[in-house]
Structures are given as C-alpha cells and as structure tokens.
C-alpha positions as CSV (number, residue, x, y, z in Angstrom):
1,M,221.4,111.6,106.4
2,S,223.6,109.1,106.7
3,E,227.3,110.0,108.0
4,L,230.0,109.6,105.9
5,R,233.0,107.6,106.9
6,D,236.8,108.2,105.6
7,P,238.0,104.9,104.1
8,P,240.7,103.5,106.3
9,V,243.6,103.5,105.6
10,H,246.8,100.9,107.0
11,D,249.5,101.7,109.3
12,L,252.4,100.2,108.0
13,T,255.9,100.3,109.7
14,P,259.1,101.4,108.4
15,E,260.3,97.9,108.3
16,D,257.6,96.9,106.2
17,V,258.2,99.7,103.6
18,A,261.6,99.1,103.5
19,K,261.2,95.2,102.7
20,G,258.3,96.2,100.4
21,L,261.0,98.5,98.4
22,A,264.1,96.1,98.7
23,E,261.5,94.2,96.9
24,G,260.1,95.8,94.4
25,T,256.7,95.0,95.6
26,M,256.1,98.8,96.3
27,L,255.8,102.2,95.4
28,L,256.5,105.0,97.7
29,V,255.0,108.3,97.4
30,D,256.2,111.3,99.3
31,V,253.4,113.9,99.3
32,R,255.9,116.3,102.0
33,E,256.8,119.6,100.2
34,L,259.4,120.2,97.9
35,N,261.1,122.8,100.0
36,E,260.8,119.4,102.9
37,T,262.1,116.7,100.2
38,A,265.0,119.0,99.2
39,V,266.4,118.8,102.2
40,E,266.1,115.1,102.9
41,R,264.0,112.2,101.1
42,Y,263.4,108.6,101.1
43,P,265.5,107.1,98.7
44,G,263.6,106.1,95.5
45,A,260.2,107.9,96.2
46,A,257.8,109.3,93.6
47,I,257.2,113.2,95.4
48,V,253.5,114.0,94.8
49,P,253.2,117.6,97.1
50,L,249.7,117.2,99.1
51,S,249.4,121.3,98.9
52,S,248.8,120.2,95.1
53,F,247.8,116.7,95.4
54,D,246.2,115.1,92.6
55,P,246.4,111.2,92.6
56,S,246.9,111.2,88.4
57,Q,250.5,112.7,89.3
58,I,251.2,109.7,91.2
59,P,253.6,107.5,89.0
60,D,251.7,103.9,87.2
61,P,252.6,101.7,90.6
62,Q,252.7,98.8,87.4
63,G,251.5,96.1,89.6
64,K,253.2,97.8,93.2
65,K,251.6,98.7,96.4
66,V,250.7,102.5,96.5
67,V,252.3,103.3,100.0
68,F,251.6,107.0,101.2
69,A,254.8,109.0,103.6
70,C,255.2,112.3,104.8
71,R,256.7,113.5,108.1
72,S,255.1,112.3,110.7
73,G,252.2,110.3,109.4
74,R,249.4,112.7,109.4
75,R,249.4,114.0,105.6
76,S,250.1,110.3,104.5
77,V,246.7,109.2,105.6
78,T,244.9,112.4,104.1
79,A,246.7,111.6,100.7
80,S,245.6,108.3,101.1
81,Q,242.1,109.2,101.6
82,A,241.8,111.4,98.9
83,A,243.4,108.9,96.7
84,Q,240.7,106.5,97.6
85,A,238.2,109.2,97.2
86,G,238.8,109.5,93.4
87,G,238.6,105.7,92.9
88,L,242.2,104.2,93.2
89,P,242.8,101.4,95.6
90,Y,245.8,103.2,97.7
91,D,245.2,102.4,100.9
92,S,248.6,102.0,102.9
93,H,250.6,104.2,104.7
94,L,253.9,104.6,106.7
95,A,253.0,105.4,109.6
96,G,255.2,107.2,111.7
97,G,256.6,108.9,108.2
98,I,260.0,110.0,107.9
99,L,260.7,110.6,111.4
100,A,260.1,106.9,112.4
101,W,261.7,105.9,109.1
102,K,265.0,107.8,110.4
103,A,264.2,106.4,114.0
104,A,264.0,102.6,112.4
105,G,268.3,103.1,111.3
106,L,267.1,103.5,107.3
107,P,268.6,106.0,104.8
108,T,267.7,109.4,103.5
109,E,269.0,111.0,100.9
110,S,269.9,114.5,100.9
C-alpha cells in the first residue's frame, strides 16, 4: 500500500502577501470563522470559513495567485491542501496568519 502524502503548501511572508495584494497579483482567502472575521479581518480578503470549506466558494481569482490565511497559519495549510485535493492549484498560504500580519505592522479592518 502506498503512503498518501499531503500536497505541498508554500509559505509566504506577510510582506510577500501585502506586496501581492498591493500589486493586484494575489487574492487573499481568509478561512477563519465569521465570529473571528467580524472582530478583525484582512483588508479586501474573501472569507470562506474552514468549518464549511468548499473550494467552489472561492471567488474566481481571475489570474491572481490564491493565498489562504487564518489566525496562526494552521487552518490555512488545511484549506490549501483541501483545495488541491479538489483539483485546484492553490498551494500558498500566509505563514503565521493574522498574528504575523499584525506583527509586521500591516493593517487590519474591524
């Protein structure tokens, strides 16, 4: 029996993601729950909660790189692997999540 391995997920820094968003080359998908995003969220991110995650709910990236994000970087890896398992080429996430985003001095919305 062959061992199934999880698809790879690439770590992006908050600076990488902020630059991609500013340049319009990335679509940020926040997979935190609605009660979390109601308190604080990434500016302009699509919200697709992991608890009911369905890759088809991700907006059409229109050629942009899809990057998953969460609070600390754990759920975003899970979401990326689920999207890849669904046949989508979304293999990047924001390492460290919104905690790293804020630590880097980047803005959030509330």
